[in-house]
GUDO-331675 format. One record per residue: x, y, z of N, C-alpha, C, O, CB in turn. Coordinates in steps of 0.05 Angstrom, whole numbers, plus 5000, padded with zeros to 4 digits. Glycine has a CB too. Example, Ala and Ser with C-alpha at 12.3 -4.5 7.8 and 13.67 -1.06 7.14 Angstrom:
<rs>
526448865156524649105156526449345156528549345169522649115181;525749555142527349795143525850015157526850235161528249885114;
</rs>
This chain:
<rs>
155838051848153837861855153037891884154837941901154837571849;150537871890149537911917149637641932148337441924146538011917;151237631954151437381969149437371992149737202010154337361980;147537541992145537542013143837292013143137192035143637792010;143337171990141736931987143436721974143336681950139136971971;145036571990146836371978145236141965143136071974148736261999;146336041944145035821930145335561947147535481954146335781902;143035441953143035191968142434971949140334971936141035201992;144134781948143834551930142534321945143434251967146434461917;140434211933139133971945140433721933141033721909136033981939;140733521949141833271938139833151918137433171922142433061960;140833041897139132921876137932671887139232511900140732871850;135332631881133932391889134432171868134432221844130932441893;134831931878135131711859132331631850130331701863136631471872;132131481828129531401818127931231837125531231837129931251792;129331081854127930911874126631071896124930961910129830701885;127431321900126331481921123831641912122431751929128431681931;123331651886121031791876118431641882118331401878121331841846;116531781892113931661898111831751877111931981869113031741927;110031571869108031651850106031851863105531841887106431411840;105032031847103132231856100432171844100232091820104032521850;098332201860095632161850094632421838094932631850093732061872;093632401814092532641800089532591797088632391787093932691773;087932791806085032771804084032991786084633221791083632781832;082532921766081333121748078533181758076833001760081333011718;078033431763075433511773074133701753075433891745075633651801;071733641745070233811727068033961743065833861744069033651703;068734181756066834301775064134391763062134361776068134541788;064134491739061634591727059934351718057434361722062234771703;061134141707059633911699058533771725056233681725061333711683;060133751745059333641771056933791782054933671790061633631791;057134051783054934221794052334181778050234151790055834511794;052534191752050234161735049033881738046533851739050934221706;050633681739049733411741048333351768046533191769052033211737;049233481789048033441816045033521815043433401829049433611837;044333711798041533791797039833591781037333621780041334071783;041133391769039633191753039332921767038332731754041133151727;040132901792039832641806036932561808035232721815041132661835;036332311800033632211800032032271775029732191773032132321824;033232411756031932481731033032331708035432261708032032791727;031432281687032432161663034132361647033332591644030132041645;036332261636038132431620039132291595038932041593040532521638;040132441577041632341554044332471556044532721560040132411527;046432311554049132431555050832311533050632081526050432391582;052632481523054532401502057232381516058132571529054532601478;058532151512061232121522063132091499062332091475061431871541;065632081504067632041483067331761470068531711449070532071494;065831581483065331311472062631271460062131061448065831111493;060831471463058131441451056031561469056631691490057531151446;053531521461051231631475050031431495050031191491049031721455;049031541517047831381539045331511549045331761553049931341562;043231361552040731461563040031301588040231061589038431431541;039131451608038331311633037731521655037431751650040531131643;037531421680036931591703039531631719040931441724034631461721;040031881726042331941743041731841771039931941784043032251742;043231651781042831531807044531671828043731701851043431241807;047031751821048831871840050932031825051531981801050231651858;052032231838054132401826056332441846055832501870052932681817;058732391838061132441854062932641839062432691815062732171860;064932761852066532961838068032851813068733011796068633071857;068432591812069832481789068232301770069032241748072232331798;065832221779064232041762061232071769060532191790065131751765;059531961752056731951757055731671751056931521736055132161740;053531601764052331331761049731361746047931501754051931201789;049531221723047131221706045930941707047330741703047831311677;043330931711041830681711040230671685038530851681040030651736;040730471669039230431644038030151644039429961642041030481619;035430141648034029881651035329721673035229801696034029721624;036429491667037729321687040729361689042129211704037129031681;041829551675044729601675045429861690043930051689045729611646;047729851703048730091717051430161704053129991701049030041747;051730421698054130521685055430731703054130901714053530641658;058030711706059630901721061231061700062930951686061530771742;060531311697061731481675063531691688062631841705059431611658;066031701679067831901689066932171678066432201654070831841681;066832381695065932641686067732761665066832921648065732831709;070332691665072132811645071632691618072732791598075032751653;069932481616069332361590066632451580065732371558069332051593;065132621595062532721587062932961568064333151574060832811611;061732941544061833151524059633341529060033591530061733041495;057133241533054833401540052833221554052832981552053533531516;051033351569048933211584046433391584046633631588049833131613;044133271581041633421582039333251592039433011590040933541554;037333381604034933221612033633081589033533191567032833401627;032632841593031232691572028232751575027132701596031732381574;027132871555024332951556022332741545019932801544023933211540;023332511537021532301527020032161549018431981544023132091512;
</rs>
């Protein structure tokens, strides 16, 4: 056995020492495509159903859709597809 790299043991952390980690899901291609639709009417399908409106803002994790008097914040990871509304 090669003793050049001795095994260093780390003390085990107790459960109270563990800190939660934040995980962010980024959909780079959906984000990039959606940025080009800001200010335009769109139709998008989510895992919960279809939504029609104007894209007001896009962030790396969500987009803002305005439909009449309602504003919707849609997580990009829940978007199945999105396309310009030609009506």
